[in-house]
FIMI-715674 format. One record per residue (C-alpha): residue number from 1; residue in three letters; x negated, y negated, z negated. Coordinates in steps of 0.001 Angstrom, whole numbers, plus 500000, padded with zeros to 6 digits. Layout:
BEGIN
{node NUM, 'ALA', {X, Y, Z}}
...
//
This chain:
BEGIN
{node 1, 'MET', {135056, 790643, 292240}}
{node 2, 'GLU', {136370, 787033, 292419}}
{node 3, 'GLY', {139694, 785520, 293391}}
{node 4, 'VAL', {139176, 782127, 295070}}
{node 5, 'SER', {142527, 780484, 295501}}
{node 6, 'ALA', {144022, 779082, 292454}}
{node 7, 'ASN', {147440, 778424, 294308}}
{node 8, 'SER', {148581, 774863, 293954}}
{node 9, 'GLY', {152007, 775900, 295290}}
{node 10, 'GLN', {151030, 774754, 298872}}
{node 11, 'HIS', {151248, 777130, 301749}}
{node 12, 'ARG', {147880, 779006, 301857}}
{node 13, 'VAL', {146333, 779403, 305270}}
{node 14, 'VAL', {143207, 781498, 305712}}
{node 15, 'ILE', {141283, 781267, 308753}}
{node 16, 'ILE', {138414, 783794, 309606}}
{node 17, 'GLY', {135783, 782533, 311838}}
{node 18, 'SER', {133930, 779198, 312248}}
{node 19, 'GLY', {133694, 779462, 316176}}
{node 20, 'PHE', {135989, 777343, 318555}}
{node 21, 'GLY', {139300, 778851, 317456}}
{node 22, 'GLY', {138633, 778740, 313742}}
{node 23, 'LEU', {137088, 775278, 313777}}
{node 24, 'PHE', {139837, 773680, 315912}}
{node 25, 'ALA', {142545, 775290, 313931}}
{node 26, 'ALA', {141123, 773983, 310635}}
{node 27, 'LYS', {140692, 770500, 312177}}
{node 28, 'SER', {144443, 770725, 313247}}
{node 29, 'LEU', {145440, 771464, 309543}}
{node 30, 'SER', {143323, 768757, 308226}}
{node 31, 'GLY', {145139, 766357, 305853}}
{node 32, 'LYS', {148431, 768289, 306091}}
{node 33, 'ASP', {150305, 769697, 303064}}
{node 34, 'VAL', {148744, 773095, 303189}}
{node 35, 'GLU', {145702, 774728, 301415}}
{node 36, 'VAL', {143165, 775971, 303877}}
{node 37, 'THR', {140462, 778474, 303364}}
{node 38, 'LEU', {137975, 779100, 306166}}
{node 39, 'VAL', {135980, 782321, 305699}}
{node 40, 'SER', {132908, 782909, 307947}}
{node 41, 'ARG', {130000, 785098, 307975}}
{node 42, 'THR', {127684, 782276, 309105}}
{node 43, 'GLY', {127304, 778667, 307790}}
{node 44, 'HIS', {127375, 777057, 311166}}
{node 45, 'HIS', {129796, 776584, 314095}}
{node 46, 'LEU', {127889, 777922, 317034}}
{node 47, 'PHE', {128200, 776321, 320595}}
{node 48, 'GLN', {127593, 779702, 322113}}
{node 49, 'PRO', {127461, 778376, 325964}}
{node 50, 'LEU', {124129, 776889, 325353}}
{node 51, 'LEU', {122408, 779916, 323547}}
{node 52, 'TYR', {120341, 780540, 326550}}
{node 53, 'GLN', {118823, 777066, 326186}}
{node 54, 'VAL', {117587, 777971, 322732}}
{node 55, 'ALA', {116124, 781078, 324019}}
{node 56, 'THR', {114155, 779395, 326766}}
{node 57, 'GLY', {112985, 776461, 324580}}
{node 58, 'ILE', {115236, 773571, 325766}}
{node 59, 'LEU', {117269, 773011, 322618}}
{node 60, 'SER', {116580, 773818, 319030}}
{node 61, 'GLU', {119065, 776018, 317058}}
{node 62, 'GLY', {120147, 772973, 315165}}
{node 63, 'ASP', {121299, 771165, 318332}}
{node 64, 'ILE', {124004, 773959, 318943}}
{node 65, 'ALA', {124768, 775143, 315479}}
{node 66, 'PRO', {125798, 772310, 313090}}
{node 67, 'ALA', {126636, 773267, 309630}}
{node 68, 'THR', {130321, 774153, 309125}}
{node 69, 'ARG', {130542, 772298, 305825}}
{node 70, 'ASP', {129050, 769119, 307391}}
{node 71, 'ILE', {131836, 769281, 310066}}
{node 72, 'LEU', {134642, 769794, 307559}}
{node 73, 'ALA', {133228, 767674, 304856}}
{node 74, 'ARG', {136054, 764917, 305140}}
{node 75, 'ASP', {138886, 767430, 305414}}
{node 76, 'LYS', {139781, 767575, 301844}}
{node 77, 'ASN', {142329, 770239, 302060}}
{node 78, 'VAL', {139953, 772725, 303790}}
{node 79, 'ARG', {137555, 774882, 301812}}
{node 80, 'THR', {134677, 776878, 303318}}
{node 81, 'ILE', {133607, 780308, 302042}}
{node 82, 'LEU', {130460, 782111, 303330}}
{node 83, 'GLY', {131167, 785832, 303629}}
{node 84, 'ASP', {131542, 788688, 305935}}
{node 85, 'VAL', {135254, 789901, 306090}}
{node 86, 'HIS', {135350, 793568, 305725}}
{node 87, 'GLU', {138985, 794107, 304676}}
{node 88, 'ILE', {142247, 792672, 305498}}
{node 89, 'ASP', {145410, 794070, 303696}}
{node 90, 'ILE', {148343, 792840, 305804}}
{node 91, 'GLU', {150917, 794013, 303225}}
{node 92, 'ALA', {149262, 792549, 300155}}
{node 93, 'ARG', {148365, 789559, 302292}}
{node 94, 'THR', {144838, 789349, 301209}}
{node 95, 'VAL', {141280, 789062, 302827}}
{node 96, 'THR', {138309, 790528, 301190}}
{node 97, 'SER', {134927, 789069, 302154}}
{node 98, 'ARG', {131328, 789933, 300997}}
{node 99, 'SER', {128238, 787680, 300622}}
{node 100, 'LEU', {125257, 789518, 299211}}
{node 101, 'SER', {126583, 791311, 296090}}
{node 102, 'GLN', {129509, 788937, 295699}}
{node 103, 'GLU', {132964, 790123, 296841}}
{node 104, 'THR', {135755, 787717, 297244}}
{node 105, 'VAL', {139578, 788197, 297476}}
{node 106, 'THR', {141524, 785320, 299123}}
{node 107, 'PRO', {145415, 785619, 299370}}
{node 108, 'TYR', {147156, 783981, 302227}}
{node 109, 'ASP', {150650, 783038, 303311}}
{node 110, 'SER', {149341, 782585, 306942}}
{node 111, 'LEU', {146402, 784069, 308483}}
{node 112, 'ILE', {144593, 782979, 311663}}
{node 113, 'ILE', {142029, 785408, 312725}}
{node 114, 'ALA', {139445, 783895, 315114}}
{node 115, 'ALA', {136499, 786355, 314641}}
{node 116, 'GLY', {135226, 786109, 318301}}
{node 117, 'ALA', {133455, 788924, 319954}}
{node 118, 'GLY', {129973, 790658, 320045}}
{node 119, 'GLN', {127891, 792074, 322690}}
{node 120, 'SER', {129082, 795408, 324223}}
{node 121, 'TYR', {126631, 797963, 325408}}
{node 122, 'PHE', {129454, 800259, 326847}}
{node 123, 'GLY', {128767, 802974, 324293}}
{node 124, 'ASN', {125057, 802694, 324460}}
{node 125, 'ASP', {124432, 800827, 321348}}
{node 126, 'HIS', {120665, 801875, 321151}}
{node 127, 'PHE', {119999, 799634, 324100}}
{node 128, 'ALA', {120301, 796667, 321732}}
{node 129, 'ARG', {116977, 797422, 320190}}
{node 130, 'TYR', {115222, 796773, 323434}}
{node 131, 'ALA', {117544, 794400, 325211}}
{node 132, 'PRO', {118904, 791768, 322871}}
{node 133, 'GLY', {122421, 790228, 323659}}
{node 134, 'MET', {123284, 786521, 323826}}
{node 135, 'LYS', {125923, 786320, 320993}}
{node 136, 'ASP', {124217, 784503, 318253}}
{node 137, 'ILE', {121240, 782426, 316873}}
{node 138, 'ASP', {119250, 785507, 315936}}
{node 139, 'ASN', {119554, 786940, 319465}}
{node 140, 'ALA', {118353, 783526, 321015}}
{node 141, 'LEU', {115354, 783176, 318573}}
{node 142, 'GLU', {114379, 786860, 319164}}
{node 143, 'LEU', {114435, 786251, 322806}}
{node 144, 'ARG', {112625, 783077, 322695}}
{node 145, 'GLY', {109797, 785002, 320839}}
{node 146, 'ARG', {109979, 787752, 323362}}
{node 147, 'ILE', {109813, 785585, 326473}}
{node 148, 'PHE', {107074, 783243, 325408}}
{node 149, 'GLY', {105239, 786091, 323649}}
{node 150, 'ALA', {105193, 788101, 326902}}
{node 151, 'PHE', {103279, 785358, 328676}}
{node 152, 'GLU', {100830, 785007, 325692}}
{node 153, 'LEU', {100072, 788787, 325592}}
{node 154, 'ALA', {099776, 788944, 329462}}
{node 155, 'GLU', {096995, 786294, 329131}}
{node 156, 'THR', {094864, 788588, 326890}}
{node 157, 'THR', {095610, 791875, 328536}}
{node 158, 'THR', {093032, 793297, 330990}}
{node 159, 'ASP', {095117, 796294, 332155}}
{node 160, 'PRO', {096853, 795341, 335437}}
{node 161, 'GLU', {099911, 797622, 334755}}
{node 162, 'ASP', {100353, 796220, 331209}}
{node 163, 'ARG', {100070, 792695, 332590}}
{node 164, 'GLU', {102612, 793378, 335321}}
{node 165, 'ARG', {105054, 794943, 332738}}
{node 166, 'LEU', {104628, 791852, 330513}}
{node 167, 'LEU', {105372, 789471, 333449}}
{node 168, 'THR', {108510, 791265, 334359}}
{node 169, 'PHE', {111870, 790052, 333104}}
{node 170, 'VAL', {115143, 791897, 333637}}
{node 171, 'VAL', {118647, 790288, 332847}}
{node 172, 'VAL', {121453, 792655, 332913}}
{node 173, 'GLY', {124804, 790996, 333846}}
{node 174, 'ALA', {125361, 788560, 336566}}
{node 175, 'GLY', {128195, 786593, 334835}}
{node 176, 'PRO', {127659, 782899, 333889}}
{node 177, 'THR', {125266, 783953, 331047}}
{node 178, 'GLY', {123230, 786188, 333003}}
{node 179, 'VAL', {122811, 783717, 335728}}
{node 180, 'GLU', {121994, 780888, 333630}}
{node 181, 'MET', {119315, 783032, 331725}}
{node 182, 'ALA', {117727, 784412, 334852}}
{node 183, 'GLY', {117563, 780866, 336334}}
{node 184, 'GLN', {115828, 779401, 333365}}
{node 185, 'ILE', {113288, 782055, 332980}}
{node 186, 'ALA', {112385, 781618, 336739}}
{node 187, 'GLU', {112123, 777759, 336111}}
{node 188, 'LEU', {110194, 778325, 333130}}
{node 189, 'SER', {107491, 780493, 334858}}
{node 190, 'HIS', {107382, 778409, 337969}}
{node 191, 'LYS', {107341, 774931, 336434}}
{node 192, 'THR', {106844, 774465, 332669}}
{node 193, 'LEU', {104277, 777236, 332181}}
{node 194, 'ALA', {102829, 777017, 335737}}
{node 195, 'HIS', {099468, 775238, 334660}}
{node 196, 'GLU', {099120, 776296, 331039}}
{node 197, 'PHE', {097215, 779516, 331388}}
{node 198, 'ARG', {093696, 780522, 332636}}
{node 199, 'CYS', {093845, 784327, 333182}}
{node 200, 'ILE', {097300, 784673, 334626}}
{node 201, 'ASN', {099412, 782722, 337017}}
{node 202, 'PRO', {102873, 782433, 335470}}
{node 203, 'ARG', {104473, 781999, 338829}}
{node 204, 'ASP', {103628, 785727, 339381}}
{node 205, 'ALA', {106380, 786539, 336903}}
{node 206, 'ARG', {109050, 788721, 338264}}
{node 207, 'VAL', {112748, 787874, 337271}}
{node 208, 'ILE', {115313, 790586, 338138}}
{node 209, 'LEU', {119093, 789920, 337781}}
{node 210, 'LEU', {121099, 793235, 337718}}
{node 211, 'ASP', {124780, 793847, 337898}}
{node 212, 'GLY', {127091, 796761, 338778}}
{node 213, 'ALA', {129495, 794520, 340587}}
{node 214, 'ASP', {129188, 793733, 344283}}
{node 215, 'GLN', {128538, 789979, 343860}}
{node 216, 'VAL', {127201, 787323, 341382}}
{node 217, 'LEU', {129795, 785396, 339340}}
{node 218, 'PRO', {132747, 787564, 340382}}
{node 219, 'SER', {135207, 785414, 338513}}
{node 220, 'PHE', {134255, 782357, 340692}}
{node 221, 'GLY', {135106, 783837, 344098}}
{node 222, 'ASP', {133061, 785027, 347006}}
{node 223, 'ARG', {132055, 781609, 348281}}
{node 224, 'LEU', {130594, 780334, 344903}}
{node 225, 'GLY', {129164, 783651, 344236}}
{node 226, 'GLY', {127344, 783874, 347447}}
{node 227, 'LYS', {126002, 780441, 347088}}
{node 228, 'THR', {124828, 781080, 343491}}
{node 229, 'ARG', {123041, 784252, 344680}}
{node 230, 'ALA', {121332, 782474, 347461}}
{node 231, 'SER', {120247, 779714, 345111}}
{node 232, 'LEU', {118845, 782151, 342617}}
{node 233, 'GLU', {116800, 784005, 345233}}
{node 234, 'LYS', {115517, 780721, 346568}}
{node 235, 'ARG', {113956, 780202, 343229}}
{node 236, 'GLY', {112384, 783590, 343193}}
{node 237, 'VAL', {115031, 785680, 341340}}
{node 238, 'GLU', {115454, 789256, 342635}}
{node 239, 'VAL', {119323, 789932, 342601}}
{node 240, 'GLN', {120167, 793624, 342534}}
{node 241, 'LEU', {123965, 794291, 342742}}
{node 242, 'GLY', {125779, 797694, 342567}}
{node 243, 'ALA', {123162, 798601, 339849}}
{node 244, 'MET', {124013, 800484, 336807}}
{node 245, 'VAL', {121858, 800587, 333718}}
{node 246, 'THR', {121428, 804208, 332635}}
{node 247, 'ASP', {118743, 803937, 330063}}
{node 248, 'VAL', {116636, 801302, 328314}}
{node 249, 'ASP', {113445, 801802, 326262}}
{node 250, 'GLY', {110573, 799769, 324990}}
{node 251, 'SER', {108642, 799658, 328328}}
{node 252, 'GLY', {111373, 799528, 330823}}
{node 253, 'ILE', {114836, 800068, 332266}}
{node 254, 'ASP', {116292, 802952, 334323}}
{node 255, 'VAL', {118725, 801891, 337059}}
{node 256, 'LYS', {121188, 803957, 339306}}
{node 257, 'TYR', {122554, 802256, 342405}}
{node 258, 'LYS', {126067, 803013, 344076}}
{node 259, 'ASP', {124204, 804831, 346919}}
{node 260, 'GLY', {123079, 807329, 344286}}
{node 261, 'SER', {119444, 806312, 344443}}
{node 262, 'THR', {117661, 805556, 341032}}
{node 263, 'GLN', {114806, 803294, 340058}}
{node 264, 'ARG', {112542, 802740, 336982}}
{node 265, 'ILE', {111816, 799112, 336366}}
{node 266, 'GLU', {108719, 798657, 334002}}
{node 267, 'ALA', {109517, 795434, 332030}}
{node 268, 'MET', {108783, 794478, 328490}}
{node 269, 'THR', {111484, 791774, 328273}}
{node 270, 'LYS', {115129, 792581, 328869}}
{node 271, 'VAL', {118117, 790541, 328231}}
{node 272, 'TRP', {121585, 791956, 327957}}
{node 273, 'ALA', {124242, 789654, 329302}}
{node 274, 'ALA', {126904, 792127, 330344}}
{node 275, 'GLY', {130024, 793056, 328490}}
{node 276, 'VAL', {131805, 791811, 325352}}
{node 277, 'ALA', {133410, 793742, 322592}}
{node 278, 'ALA', {136088, 792035, 320243}}
{node 279, 'SER', {135469, 791794, 316498}}
{node 280, 'PRO', {136169, 794964, 314784}}
{node 281, 'LEU', {138711, 792928, 312523}}
{node 282, 'GLY', {141187, 793285, 315511}}
{node 283, 'LYS', {141300, 796918, 315347}}
{node 284, 'LEU', {141542, 796711, 311498}}
{node 285, 'VAL', {144777, 794840, 311590}}
{node 286, 'ALA', {146053, 796384, 314620}}
{node 287, 'GLU', {145925, 799849, 313130}}
{node 288, 'GLN', {147909, 798660, 310064}}
{node 289, 'ALA', {150537, 797102, 312151}}
{node 290, 'GLY', {150768, 799571, 314918}}
{node 291, 'ALA', {149619, 797173, 317636}}
{node 292, 'GLU', {147933, 798351, 320852}}
{node 293, 'ILE', {144143, 797693, 321440}}
{node 294, 'ASP', {142384, 797766, 324715}}
{node 295, 'ARG', {138999, 799333, 325445}}
{node 296, 'ALA', {137202, 796059, 324617}}
{node 297, 'GLY', {138889, 796140, 321087}}
{node 298, 'ARG', {141250, 793189, 322027}}
{node 299, 'VAL', {144664, 793234, 320380}}
{node 300, 'GLN', {147964, 793062, 322240}}
{node 301, 'VAL', {149485, 790187, 320814}}
{node 302, 'GLU', {153049, 788669, 320975}}
{node 303, 'GLU', {153596, 785588, 323232}}
{node 304, 'ASP', {153234, 783345, 320273}}
{node 305, 'LEU', {149816, 784814, 319477}}
{node 306, 'THR', {151172, 786687, 316543}}
{node 307, 'LEU', {150500, 790352, 315413}}
{node 308, 'LYS', {153306, 792752, 316251}}
{node 309, 'GLY', {155738, 792750, 313248}}
{node 310, 'HIS', {153866, 790170, 311300}}
{node 311, 'PRO', {154587, 786568, 312416}}
{node 312, 'GLU', {152366, 785203, 309542}}
{node 313, 'ILE', {149262, 786729, 311394}}
{node 314, 'PHE', {147819, 784904, 314415}}
{node 315, 'LEU', {144878, 786091, 316635}}
{node 316, 'VAL', {143167, 783799, 318860}}
{node 317, 'GLY', {140308, 783639, 321416}}
{node 318, 'ASP', {138214, 786562, 322452}}
{node 319, 'MET', {140332, 788925, 320264}}
{node 320, 'ILE', {143552, 788779, 322117}}
{node 321, 'ASN', {144849, 790732, 325097}}
{node 322, 'LEU', {147578, 788593, 326745}}
{node 323, 'LYS', {148299, 788046, 330229}}
{node 324, 'GLY', {144851, 788665, 331413}}
{node 325, 'TYR', {143521, 785545, 329877}}
{node 326, 'PRO', {139736, 785145, 329877}}
{node 327, 'GLY', {137725, 785097, 326716}}
{node 328, 'VAL', {136349, 781647, 327004}}
{node 329, 'ALA', {135903, 778675, 324663}}
{node 330, 'GLN', {138974, 776847, 326065}}
{node 331, 'LEU', {141148, 779945, 325287}}
{node 332, 'ALA', {139911, 779991, 321592}}
{node 333, 'ILE', {140359, 776108, 321214}}
{node 334, 'GLN', {143886, 775940, 322662}}
{node 335, 'GLY', {144868, 779132, 320688}}
{node 336, 'GLY', {143666, 777717, 317430}}
{node 337, 'ARG', {145646, 774492, 317986}}
{node 338, 'TYR', {148638, 776378, 318873}}
{node 339, 'ALA', {148626, 778631, 315721}}
{node 340, 'ALA', {148022, 775578, 313616}}
{node 341, 'LYS', {150971, 773645, 315167}}
{node 342, 'GLU', {153167, 776687, 314726}}
{node 343, 'ILE', {152487, 777188, 311092}}
{node 344, 'LEU', {153148, 773442, 310386}}
{node 345, 'GLY', {156330, 773662, 312498}}
{node 346, 'ARG', {157664, 776494, 310353}}
{node 347, 'LEU', {157061, 774593, 307254}}
{node 348, 'GLU', {158888, 771661, 308549}}
{node 349, 'GLY', {161762, 773727, 309581}}
{node 350, 'LYS', {161238, 773118, 313283}}
{node 351, 'GLU', {162232, 775535, 316127}}
{node 352, 'PRO', {159380, 777800, 317310}}
{node 353, 'GLN', {157176, 776411, 320089}}
{node 354, 'ALA', {157427, 777697, 323547}}
{node 355, 'PRO', {155377, 780835, 324137}}
{node 356, 'PHE', {151608, 780211, 324404}}
{node 357, 'VAL', {150349, 779567, 327980}}
{node 358, 'TYR', {146480, 779022, 328434}}
{node 359, 'LYS', {145750, 775941, 330520}}
{node 360, 'ASP', {142722, 776869, 332631}}
{node 361, 'LYS', {140398, 774077, 332833}}
{node 362, 'GLY', {137923, 775634, 335212}}
{node 363, 'SER', {134602, 777642, 334928}}
{node 364, 'MET', {131093, 776247, 335362}}
{node 365, 'ALA', {127505, 777830, 335384}}
{node 366, 'THR', {124158, 776297, 335871}}
{node 367, 'ILE', {121595, 777989, 338146}}
{node 368, 'SER', {118537, 775745, 337316}}
{node 369, 'LYS', {117643, 772102, 336979}}
{node 370, 'TYR', {119879, 769967, 339232}}
{node 371, 'SER', {121865, 772970, 340488}}
{node 372, 'ALA', {125168, 774449, 339356}}
{node 373, 'VAL', {128434, 775713, 340543}}
{node 374, 'ALA', {131982, 774782, 339297}}
{node 375, 'SER', {135366, 776162, 339936}}
{node 376, 'ILE', {138167, 773709, 338723}}
{node 377, 'GLY', {141462, 774803, 340158}}
{node 378, 'LYS', {141192, 774424, 343815}}
{node 379, 'ILE', {138217, 772277, 343463}}
{node 380, 'LYS', {134924, 774107, 344150}}
{node 381, 'LEU', {131674, 772197, 343475}}
{node 382, 'THR', {128137, 773197, 344069}}
{node 383, 'GLY', {124649, 771729, 343671}}
{node 384, 'PHE', {123756, 768421, 342024}}
{node 385, 'ILE', {127401, 767199, 341721}}
{node 386, 'ALA', {128287, 770400, 339976}}
{node 387, 'TRP', {125363, 770254, 337583}}
{node 388, 'LEU', {126233, 766605, 336620}}
{node 389, 'ALA', {129777, 767812, 335862}}
{node 390, 'TRP', {128438, 770679, 333844}}
{node 391, 'LEU', {126243, 768341, 331755}}
{node 392, 'ALA', {129196, 766011, 330955}}
{node 393, 'VAL', {131683, 768772, 330090}}
{node 394, 'HIS', {129165, 770549, 327847}}
{node 395, 'LEU', {127930, 767342, 326141}}
{node 396, 'MET', {131499, 766292, 325246}}
{node 397, 'ALA', {132481, 769679, 324043}}
{node 398, 'MET', {129762, 769619, 321402}}
{node 399, 'VAL', {130895, 768907, 317907}}
{node 400, 'GLY', {129293, 765881, 316412}}
{node 401, 'PHE', {127746, 762651, 317581}}
{node 402, 'LYS', {124197, 763480, 316098}}
{node 403, 'ASN', {124219, 766694, 318023}}
{node 404, 'ARG', {125345, 765072, 321269}}
{node 405, 'VAL', {122537, 762513, 321061}}
{node 406, 'SER', {119855, 765237, 320218}}
{node 407, 'THR', {120941, 767476, 322977}}
{node 408, 'LEU', {121016, 764594, 325422}}
{node 409, 'LEU', {117537, 763509, 324429}}
{node 410, 'ASN', {116223, 767028, 324878}}
{node 411, 'TRP', {117990, 767418, 328281}}
{node 412, 'ILE', {116281, 764163, 329470}}
{node 413, 'ILE', {112778, 765406, 328301}}
{node 414, 'THR', {113417, 768864, 330035}}
{node 415, 'PHE', {115219, 767704, 333344}}
{node 416, 'VAL', {113163, 764427, 334149}}
{node 417, 'GLY', {109851, 766365, 333599}}
{node 418, 'ASN', {109239, 770101, 333112}}
{node 419, 'ASN', {108500, 769983, 329395}}
{node 420, 'ARG', {110389, 772048, 326671}}
{node 421, 'ASN', {109940, 770831, 322993}}
{node 422, 'GLU', {111428, 773933, 321350}}
{node 423, 'ARG', {108824, 776552, 321904}}
{node 424, 'ALA', {107599, 777420, 318524}}
{node 425, 'THR', {108018, 780939, 317520}}
{node 426, 'THR', {107648, 782268, 313853}}
{node 427, 'MET', {106282, 785579, 312595}}
{node 428, 'GLN', {109982, 786607, 312143}}
{node 429, 'GLN', {110558, 786138, 315806}}
{node 430, 'VAL', {107310, 787780, 316864}}
{node 431, 'PHE', {108197, 790778, 314704}}
{node 432, 'ALA', {111494, 790888, 316616}}
{node 433, 'ARG', {109638, 791888, 319787}}
{node 434, 'ARG', {110218, 795531, 318661}}
{node 435, 'ALA', {110126, 796849, 322147}}
{node 436, 'ILE', {106406, 796069, 322431}}
{node 437, 'GLU', {105605, 798295, 319348}}
{node 438, 'ASP', {107348, 801204, 321057}}
{node 439, 'LEU', {104385, 801561, 323342}}
{node 440, 'GLY', {102361, 802540, 320369}}
{node 441, 'GLU', {100756, 800708, 317324}}
{node 442, 'ASP', {097485, 800358, 319328}}
{node 443, 'ALA', {098855, 799240, 322716}}
{node 444, 'PHE', {098576, 795413, 321840}}
{node 445, 'PRO', {096267, 794922, 318917}}
{node 446, 'GLU', {096540, 791139, 319365}}
{node 447, 'LEU', {100194, 791372, 318163}}
{node 448, 'PRO', {100567, 790182, 314600}}
{node 449, 'ARG', {102027, 792804, 312223}}
{node 450, 'THR', {103793, 792857, 308932}}
{node 451, 'GLY', {102068, 794595, 306003}}
{node 452, 'GLU', {104248, 797761, 306521}}
{node 453, 'GLN', {103149, 798016, 310109}}
{node 454, 'GLU', {099562, 797583, 309291}}
{node 455, 'GLN', {099662, 800375, 306839}}
{node 456, 'ARG', {101341, 802658, 309234}}
{node 457, 'ARG', {098744, 801832, 311925}}
{node 458, 'GLU', {095773, 802433, 309565}}
{node 459, 'ALA', {097317, 805714, 308391}}
{node 460, 'SER', {097693, 807065, 311981}}
//
């Protein structure tokens, strides 16, 4: 066990998480008379809103996940530690993280927890094996392997039922992520891959968008939700609302509708874009402090984003339950900056800031090339204008000039034509298509296998 901080006498700020909240908090503390340690389980800052573009071959993972050390290289008072935080002692004021076999204990004077959220399967965690979420790079690369691999396997399959199952794609969740994912799979099949196969017609692919709600994009309002649904259906996406998923396995998905009817959808590729669960670190500190947590694991924080009874601990982003604020990137960014400013103000003897108030800068979602919806206050945009606004906002929100240029070039290639440069899948990604294996070791002999799989197959 190693202690990291050799306290220089400066105020020690520990930040957990390298997402929007953690990164913007660190940047706000850069160059100040504080000692900052950022602890993160990954070595990159993930621009999560564009994960679906990695999964569908538009962008590479490097475009949306620059190295955290590179971003903070010039911030001399900020140190980065790679490690998975598994213990926070709010009385001893220490954070314990682990990387491989190395355990690190980092003391703090102020703590900012910006650990974000993961995918929620509403108590059915076994669904994750067959329907990956859209929360990290591993998910996106696994889905890339599953999506492109499904077309490849369909090309060599002679059984009509297997082919139909391989060419059926189900997206669960009709929020922004689900809408964007369904739209891109439809565009991929109807345009990018349309002329590349000889034994199948990729345009025959069936894309289904499921949600238990009564409309698409509920948070955008009836008008934009209705336009989004119409646009998706025009592009060949089947939208099924009032649909609750009751089971998921390797070969398909079971659905129950509000009228009591049920349906089995045979589909090899499933994407889970429904529900979020806050990082378990929120529950860890809430239990120690006696703070309340909601069903999604979000912590009820004070109006200055601090933990009940512990003004030295701030929680930001997806982890907080405050005034119904949405778990979006802007909430994390504004919260991270607020927490940093409050810490600096205390050190300078200033009066506390006014209570934190989230400034809603609007919501956007793309449907497909040249089509999007945007809700910015009273302004509602659809179609090409909304799409241009979406491009500009997301491009400017990315961290680093190199990533903006690379992303812009990839967008030009994809949107001017129909090509997608990032379609390579590795053996690791192919192996990630675990749902295919559940049909049996001999169902698709053309699927590459690991040595362990091959041994099991031969033994059977």
